[in-house]
C-alpha positions as a printed NumPy array, in Angstrom:
array([[  0.   ,   0.   ,   0.   ],
       [  2.822,   2.344,   0.97 ],
       [  4.642,   1.638,  -2.295],
       [  1.455,   2.351,  -4.227],
       [  1.023,   5.72 ,  -2.484],
       [  4.641,   6.626,  -3.143],
       [  4.238,   5.659,  -6.777],
       [  1.145,   7.846,  -7.113],
       [  2.917,  10.759,  -5.445],
       [  5.905,  10.3  ,  -7.733],
       [  3.677,  10.26 , -10.801],
       [  1.894,  13.398,  -9.608],
       [  5.196,  15.172,  -8.982],
       [  6.388,  14.271, -12.478],
       [  3.158,  15.561, -14.002],
       [  3.505,  18.838, -12.095],
       [  7.116,  19.157, -13.179],
       [  6.237,  18.563, -16.843],
       [  3.364,  21.01 , -16.63 ],
       [  5.749,  23.546, -15.159],
       [  8.188,  23.027, -18.005],
       [  5.382,  23.439, -20.516],
       [  4.25 ,  26.595, -18.737],
       [  7.724,  28.065, -19.132],
       [  7.896,  27.34 , -22.853],
       [  6.298,  29.326, -25.662],
       [  5.236,  26.969, -28.43 ],
       [  5.531,  28.965, -31.653],
       [  4.175,  28.02 , -35.067],
       [  6.813,  29.064, -37.606],
       [  7.648,  28.613, -41.288],
       [ 10.164,  25.808, -41.792],
       [ 12.537,  27.978, -43.816],
       [ 12.51 ,  30.85 , -41.336],
       [ 13.021,  28.491, -38.38 ],
       [ 16.386,  27.552, -39.907],
       [ 17.702,  31.118, -40.045],
       [ 20.201,  32.65 , -37.65 ],
       [ 17.697,  35.447, -37.092],
       [ 15.131,  33.093, -35.561],
       [ 17.849,  31.67 , -33.315],
       [ 18.852,  35.177, -32.236],
       [ 15.247,  36.083, -31.463],
       [ 14.701,  32.946, -29.38 ],
       [ 17.917,  33.481, -27.429],
       [ 17.147,  37.141, -26.716],
       [ 13.595,  36.258, -25.648],
       [ 14.897,  33.638, -23.221],
       [ 17.48 ,  36.028, -21.768],
       [ 14.964,  38.814, -21.204],
       [ 11.977,  36.793, -19.992],
       [ 13.258,  33.454, -18.717],
       [ 10.871,  31.613, -21.049],
       [ 12.064,  29.19 , -23.692],
       [ 10.757,  28.764, -27.245],
       [  9.641,  25.487, -28.817],
       [  9.439,  25.872, -32.609],
       [  6.472,  24.137, -34.247],
       [  7.916,  24.073, -37.778],
       [  5.416,  23.726, -40.625],
       [  5.307,  24.193, -44.383],
       [  3.086,  26.749, -46.095],
       [  0.121,  24.407, -46.545],
       [  0.275,  23.192, -42.942],
       [  0.476,  26.755, -41.641],
       [ -2.559,  27.779, -43.668],
       [ -4.541,  24.914, -42.122],
       [ -3.309,  25.615, -38.592],
       [ -4.314,  29.263, -38.878],
       [ -7.697,  28.401, -40.371],
       [ -8.369,  26.036, -37.448],
       [ -6.767,  28.399, -34.882],
       [ -4.504,  25.52 , -33.862],
       [ -1.637,  27.542, -32.43 ],
       [ -0.635,  29.359, -29.263],
       [  1.716,  31.826, -30.939],
       [  2.663,  32.087, -34.606],
       [  5.498,  33.823, -36.462],
       [  4.44 ,  33.142, -40.036],
       [  3.987,  34.431, -43.551],
       [  0.26 ,  34.783, -44.234],
       [ -2.257,  36.985, -45.999],
       [ -5.234,  35.915, -43.849],
       [ -4.452,  37.745, -40.608],
       [ -6.102,  41.126, -41.164],
       [ -9.684,  40.182, -40.295],
       [ -8.935,  38.047, -37.185],
       [ -6.692,  40.837, -35.896],
       [ -9.325,  43.491, -36.551],
       [-12.139,  41.6  , -34.831],
       [-10.048,  40.545, -31.834],
       [ -9.933,  36.818, -32.571],
       [ -6.141,  37.064, -32.631],
       [ -3.655,  39.491, -31.14 ],
       [ -0.462,  40.645, -32.822],
       [  0.482,  42.622, -35.902],
       [  2.248,  42.698, -39.255],
       [  5.875,  42.68 , -38.161],
       [  8.362,  42.499, -41.057],
       [  8.505,  41.621, -44.75 ],
       [ 10.545,  40.925, -47.842],
       [  9.369,  41.876, -51.308],
       [ 10.362,  41.74 , -54.948],
       [ 10.656,  45.072, -56.726],
       [  9.117,  46.21 , -59.995],
       [ 11.935,  48.081, -61.715],
       [ 11.65 ,  49.944, -64.995],
       [ 12.507,  53.061, -66.994],
       [ 12.328,  56.392, -65.218],
       [  9.769,  57.615, -67.779],
       [  7.5  ,  54.693, -66.81 ],
       [  5.266,  54.974, -69.876],
       [  3.113,  52.071, -68.627],
       [  2.509,  53.924, -65.315],
       [  3.486,  50.957, -63.156],
       [  4.307,  53.312, -60.292],
       [  0.619,  54.271, -60.044],
       [ -0.664,  50.707, -59.67 ],
       [ -0.185,  50.466, -55.919],
       [ -3.664,  49.089, -55.201],
       [ -3.369,  46.107, -57.527],
       [ -1.819,  42.656, -57.288],
       [  1.527,  41.858, -58.899],
       [ -0.253,  39.662, -61.445],
       [ -2.484,  42.609, -62.401],
       [  0.597,  44.782, -62.888],
       [  2.203,  42.183, -65.153],
       [ -0.991,  41.945, -67.176],
       [ -1.024,  45.726, -67.492],
       [  2.59 ,  45.722, -68.717],
       [  1.717,  43.142, -71.383],
       [ -1.45 ,  44.967, -72.495],
       [  0.375,  48.286, -72.869],
       [  2.908,  46.667, -75.199],
       [  5.887,  47.254, -72.941],
       [  8.888,  44.937, -72.818],
       [  9.572,  42.727, -69.823],
       [ 12.835,  41.006, -68.876],
       [ 12.377,  37.631, -67.187],
       [ 14.797,  35.51 , -65.188],
       [ 16.333,  32.355, -66.707],
       [ 14.541,  29.021, -66.54 ],
       [ 15.208,  27.04 , -63.395],
       [ 15.779,  29.998, -61.087],
       [ 13.577,  30.681, -58.079],
       [ 12.751,  34.115, -59.436],
       [ 11.601,  32.672, -62.766],
       [  9.342,  30.228, -60.906],
       [  7.724,  33.127, -59.053],
       [  7.333,  35.122, -62.266],
       [  5.813,  32.176, -64.131],
       [  3.222,  31.696, -61.392],
       [  2.249,  35.373, -61.629],
       [  2.031,  35.319, -65.433],
       [ -0.176,  32.239, -65.125],
       [ -2.542,  34.17 , -62.865],
       [ -2.445,  37.091, -65.299],
       [ -3.295,  34.639, -68.11 ],
       [ -1.017,  36.396, -70.553],
       [  2.59 ,  37.24 , -71.372],
       [  4.068,  39.939, -73.583],
       [  4.545,  39.185, -77.267],
       [  7.642,  37.068, -77.884],
       [  9.749,  39.968, -79.146],
       [  8.968,  41.912, -75.968],
       [  9.406,  39.005, -73.518],
       [ 13.158,  39.075, -73.042],
       [ 15.349,  36.511, -71.296],
       [ 18.152,  37.706, -69.036],
       [ 21.476,  35.94 , -68.67 ],
       [ 20.995,  35.513, -64.939],
       [ 18.549,  36.43 , -62.188],
       [ 20.709,  39.229, -60.816],
       [ 22.704,  41.965, -62.534],
       [ 21.837,  40.742, -66.04 ],
       [ 18.163,  41.484, -65.371],
       [ 18.993,  45.108, -64.723],
       [ 21.511,  45.311, -67.551],
       [ 19.004,  44.018, -70.103],
       [ 16.181,  46.18 , -68.743],
       [ 18.427,  49.233, -68.975],
       [ 19.49 ,  48.48 , -72.54 ],
       [ 15.959,  47.675, -73.743],
       [ 13.984,  50.268, -71.78 ],
       [ 12.066,  47.367, -70.24 ],
       [ 10.395,  46.435, -66.987],
       [ 11.54 ,  43.591, -64.735],
       [ 11.145,  42.046, -61.297],
       [ 14.217,  41.848, -59.068],
       [ 14.977,  41.02 , -55.458],
       [ 15.808,  43.711, -52.925],
       [ 19.276,  42.214, -52.731],
       [ 19.898,  42.557, -56.483],
       [ 18.74 ,  46.155, -56.491],
       [ 20.836,  47.027, -53.442],
       [ 23.925,  45.497, -55.04 ],
       [ 23.619,  46.732, -58.617],
       [ 20.834,  49.311, -58.876],
       [ 23.037,  52.37 , -58.558],
       [ 24.845,  51.369, -61.774],
       [ 21.739,  51.951, -63.903],
       [ 20.717,  55.584, -63.721],
       [ 17.911,  55.136, -66.235],
       [ 16.103,  52.603, -64.03 ],
       [ 14.219,  53.074, -60.8  ],
       [ 12.032,  51.115, -58.401],
       [  8.439,  51.705, -59.477],
       [  6.411,  49.427, -57.221],
       [  6.714,  46.824, -54.465],
       [  4.85 ,  45.3  , -51.512],
       [  2.035,  43.997, -53.714],
       [  0.108,  40.752, -53.246],
       [  2.046,  38.07 , -55.054],
       [  5.537,  39.522, -54.545],
       [  5.495,  40.332, -50.822],
       [  6.264,  37.918, -48.001],
       [  4.582,  39.509, -44.987],
       [  5.488,  38.008, -41.62 ],
       [  3.005,  38.342, -38.774],
       [  3.34 ,  37.709, -35.067],
       [  0.036,  36.24 , -33.908],
       [ -1.411,  34.967, -30.66 ],
       [ -4.589,  34.36 , -28.68 ],
       [ -6.119,  37.005, -26.401],
       [ -6.137,  36.408, -22.667],
       [ -9.015,  34.321, -21.383],
       [-11.568,  35.841, -19.011],
       [-10.178,  35.837, -15.484],
       [ -6.624,  35.101, -16.619],
       [ -4.248,  36.894, -14.26 ],
       [ -0.886,  36.388, -15.946],
       [  0.056,  36.073, -19.626],
       [  1.129,  32.657, -20.831],
       [  4.597,  32.064, -22.231],
       [  3.143,  32.199, -25.749],
       [  1.32 ,  35.48 , -25.051],
       [  4.53 ,  36.891, -23.605],
       [  6.367,  35.913, -26.8  ],
       [  3.77 ,  37.689, -28.957],
       [  4.14 ,  40.889, -26.937],
       [  7.941,  40.651, -26.806],
       [  8.193,  40.249, -30.577],
       [  6.516,  43.638, -30.976],
       [  9.035,  45.357, -28.718],
       [ 12.274,  47.205, -29.342],
       [ 14.654,  44.283, -28.859],
       [ 12.989,  42.022, -31.419],
       [ 12.396,  44.794, -33.929],
       [ 16.004,  45.92 , -33.585],
       [ 17.329,  42.426, -34.267],
       [ 15.103,  42.085, -37.33 ],
       [ 15.985,  45.517, -38.705],
       [ 19.728,  44.835, -38.385],
       [ 19.8  ,  41.243, -39.645],
       [ 21.81 ,  40.78 , -42.844],
       [ 22.793,  37.341, -44.116],
       [ 26.36 ,  36.745, -45.233],
       [ 26.805,  37.829, -48.84 ],
       [ 23.691,  40.004, -48.879],
       [ 23.956,  43.619, -49.97 ],
       [ 21.248,  44.868, -47.633],
       [ 19.218,  43.665, -44.676],
       [ 17.13 ,  40.543, -45.225],
       [ 13.881,  42.192, -44.154],
       [ 12.131,  45.51 , -43.782],
       [ 10.345,  46.192, -40.484],
       [  6.718,  47.322, -40.696],
       [  6.039,  50.795, -39.357]])
C-alpha cells in the first residue's frame, strides 16, 4: 500500500514538473525555412534572456500553416500569411504585421506604362497591365527561383508579352537590370539585387513593391487572454515581446552573409 502511495505521489510530482516546463515554454508556429535562419535563433535566445521563457518551434510548411491558422490551432505564430487582417481586426487574434521581404518592380524612369501608379493592384495585375500596354519585360532564366515566381504570376495574369517583348536575361541578378536598362524594359528583381547593382543603372528606378504576389509579410500572432486570466502565458509573452524594441532591432539589423542589404524591412 505504501509503495502504491509513493508511486502515485511520484507520478503526480512528475506531471507537475512537466506542466511547469510546458508553462515556461512558448510553443511557436513558424515557417520551416525561417526556423532555420540565424535570425530566428537570435530572437529565441534574446527572448529567453529577457523573460526566462524558452521557445519550442512548431515548424510547418506553407500548406500546414494555412490549415493551422484556419483552425486556430496555435498558441503563438510567427508566419507568412495573408489571412491575418480580419482576425486581428475583430479581436480573434492578437499581434500585428511585423516584417517583410518583397520583390521590386523596376523599370525606366519615364515609366510609360505607369506601373508606379498601380499600388492598389496585385503583382499579377501589374504584369498583365505591362503586357497589355505593349511594354517589354525582362524575365529571369529558366530554373531559377525568381523565374518560378514570375511564371506563377504570369499564369494568374493569363497572358505574357509578345515574344519579341518578352526578353530573357542571362541571370537572375545583374543581367536582369543590364538588359532592362538596354531595352527600356520592366523587370522584377529582389531587394538584394537592387541594393547590389541598382546604382549602376541611372535610367532605371524602383516603381512598385509590396504587392500581393511579390510580398512575403510576416506576422506575429497569438490568442487574447481568457476571461479571469491573471498572468500572460509564455506564448502570449512571446507575442508581446516580438513587438518590442529588442525584437524589432534584431530584425531591422539582420543581414545574411553575402547580402547587400538587410534581409527584411520592419513594418512601421
